[in-house]
C-alpha positions in Angstrom: 110.4 58.4 118.4 108.8 58.3 115.0 109.7 55.5 112.6 108.2 56.1 109.2 108.3 53.2 106.7 107.0 53.0 103.1 103.5 51.5 103.4 103.4 48.0 101.8 100.2 45.9 101.5 102.2 42.7 102.2 104.6 43.8 104.9 101.9 45.9 106.7 98.8 43.8 105.7 97.8 43.3 109.3 98.1 46.8 110.5 95.1 48.7 111.9 94.6 52.4 112.9 93.0 53.2 116.2 91.0 56.4 116.6 92.7 59.1 118.5 90.2 61.9 119.0 92.7 63.9 121.0 95.5 63.8 118.4 98.1 63.1 121.1 100.9 62.8 118.6 100.8 66.6 118.3 100.9 67.2 122.1 104.4 68.6 121.9 103.7 70.9 118.9 102.8 74.5 119.6 102.2 75.2 115.9 100.5 73.2 113.2 101.1 73.8 109.4 98.1 75.1 107.4 97.2 75.3 103.8 95.9 78.6 102.5 92.7 76.9 101.6 92.1 76.0 105.3 92.2 79.6 106.5 88.5 80.4 106.2 87.7 77.5 108.6 90.8 77.7 110.8 90.4 81.4 111.6 87.4 80.5 113.9 89.5 78.4 116.2 93.2 79.4 116.0 95.4 82.4 115.7 97.0 82.2 112.3 100.6 83.3 112.2 103.9 82.8 110.3 107.2 81.4 111.5 110.6 81.8 109.9 113.0 79.0 109.2 116.3 80.2 110.8 118.4 78.3 108.2 116.5 79.0 105.0 114.8 82.3 105.9 111.6 80.8 104.4 108.3 81.7 106.1 105.6 79.1 106.9 101.9 79.5 107.5 100.8 77.9 110.8 98.1 77.7 113.4 99.2 78.7 116.9 98.0 75.9 119.2 100.2 76.6 122.3 101.6 79.6 124.2 105.0 77.9 124.8 107.2 75.5 122.9 106.3 71.8 123.4 102.7 72.8 124.5 99.5 72.1 122.6 96.5 73.4 124.4 94.1 71.7 122.1 95.2 68.1 122.8 92.9 66.6 125.5 91.9 63.1 126.5 88.3 64.0 125.8 89.1 65.0 122.2 90.6 67.9 120.2 89.4 71.1 121.7 88.3 72.9 118.5 85.8 72.3 115.8 88.2 72.5 112.9 91.1 70.0 112.8 94.0 70.9 110.5 94.4 68.6 107.6 98.0 67.6 108.5 96.9 66.3 111.8 94.1 64.2 110.3 96.5 62.3 108.0 98.7 60.9 110.8 100.0 58.2 111.4 100.3 58.3 107.6 102.3 60.8 105.6 103.3 61.5 102.0 107.0 61.5 101.5 109.4 61.6 98.6 110.7 58.3 97.2 114.4 57.6 97.8 114.7 56.6 94.1 112.9 59.6 92.7 112.4 62.8 94.7 109.5 63.8 92.5 107.6 60.6 93.3 105.6 60.6 96.4 104.9 57.5 98.4 102.7 56.7 101.4 104.6 56.1 104.7 103.4 55.0 108.1 104.8 55.7 111.5 104.9 52.2 112.9 105.8 53.5 116.3 102.7 55.6 116.6 100.3 54.7 119.5 97.5 54.6 116.9 99.0 51.7 115.0 98.1 48.2 116.1 97.5 44.7 114.8 94.6 44.0 117.2 92.6 47.2 117.5 91.2 49.8 115.1 90.3 49.9 111.4 92.3 47.8 108.9 94.5 49.5 106.3 94.1 46.7 103.9 91.3 44.3 103.1 90.6 41.4 100.7 94.2 40.3 100.3 95.8 43.7 100.0 93.2 46.2 98.7 93.1 49.6 100.2 90.4 49.9 102.9 88.1 52.9 102.9 90.0 54.4 105.8 93.3 54.2 103.9 91.8 55.6 100.7 90.3 58.6 102.6 93.6 59.3 104.4 95.6 59.2 101.1 93.0 61.5 99.5 93.3 63.9 102.4 97.1 63.9 102.3 97.2 64.3 98.5 94.8 67.2 98.7 97.1 68.9 101.3 100.2 68.2 99.2 98.6 69.6 96.1 97.8 72.8 98.0 101.4 73.4 99.1 102.4 75.4 96.0 99.4 77.8 96.3 100.2 78.2 100.0 103.9 79.0 99.2 102.8 81.6 96.6 100.4 83.2 99.1 103.2 83.5 101.7 105.6 84.8 99.0 103.2 87.5 97.9 102.9 88.7 101.5 106.6 88.7 102.0 107.4 90.4 98.7 104.9 93.2 99.4 106.3 93.5 103.0 102.9 92.8 104.5 104.0 90.7 107.5 105.8 91.9 110.5 107.4 90.3 113.6 105.1 90.4 116.6 106.0 89.8 120.3 103.0 89.1 122.5 103.0 89.4 126.2 100.2 87.2 127.6 99.1 86.4 131.2 97.5 83.0 131.4 94.5 82.1 133.6 97.0 80.8 136.1 98.7 84.2 136.4 101.8 83.2 134.5 103.2 85.9 132.2 104.5 84.5 128.8 106.4 86.4 126.1 105.6 84.9 122.7 108.5 85.6 120.3 109.5 84.4 116.8 106.0 85.0 115.4 105.1 87.1 112.4 101.6 88.4 111.6 99.8 90.1 108.7 100.4 93.8 109.4 97.1 95.6 109.3 98.7 99.0 109.0 100.7 97.9 106.0 97.6 96.5 104.4 95.9 99.9 104.8 98.8 101.7 103.2 98.9 99.5 100.1 99.0 101.3 96.8 95.7 101.0 94.9 97.2 98.9 92.1 98.8 96.4 94.6 95.6 96.1 96.5 93.7 95.5 93.3 96.2 92.9 92.2 95.8 91.0 95.4 92.1 91.1 95.0 92.3 89.8 91.4 94.4 86.9 92.7 91.7 86.1 95.3 94.2 86.7 98.2 92.2 89.2 100.2 90.0 86.6 101.9 93.0 84.6 103.3 94.7 87.9 104.2 91.8 89.0 106.3 91.3 85.5 107.7 94.9 85.8 109.1 94.2 89.2 110.5 90.8 88.4 112.1 92.2 85.1 113.6 94.4 86.9 116.0 91.3 87.4 118.2 91.6 83.7 118.9 94.5 84.4 121.2 91.8 84.6 123.9 90.9 81.0 123.1 94.5 79.9 124.0 94.4 81.9 127.2 91.1 80.2 128.2 92.6 76.8 127.5 95.8 77.5 129.4 
């Protein structure tokens, strides 16, 4: 079970991070959150879909990495089975979270129960009596970049929803082992609705530079075959 603690250069001065090329911490995740700015690269490896929060009704942009819940077909002992690795995965076992004292203030937290965390193996998080190591600085930069992209991602999703451009999609897939799977709870960019857009709406999306990520979502659905090949 995860156990995130606020990272402290005194309390955690001896902690190191071991390389996990397979990203095994995500082995039970069949979807991985994406930023809208990742879509041009992510489309080459993953089907890009949307999932809906049952409680809030909010849609989230994700990469589909498994054909069933608790399945990640890209996790492998030999390494992650795709060229592009989503930003959120690369930040772990660190994460940015809101401070208890101030919800608007983000702090760096570490999952001390993660298999990647050690005091004897890996790269140090702190050096020279408490200074950030290069590894820590790079992970913080990566997480800050992803966090800064969240508002733009939410706006992208909202524009699609407000223009009724995403639709529920049930996929019936037969794996290489002959197992038939019905994928439900997924939403995709609806090509038919894109084609029927009013000229002024299409032009507005173009002016907002949203057409490229829209088409990335659409083209990425061809990557379902990749999941079948890995199954």
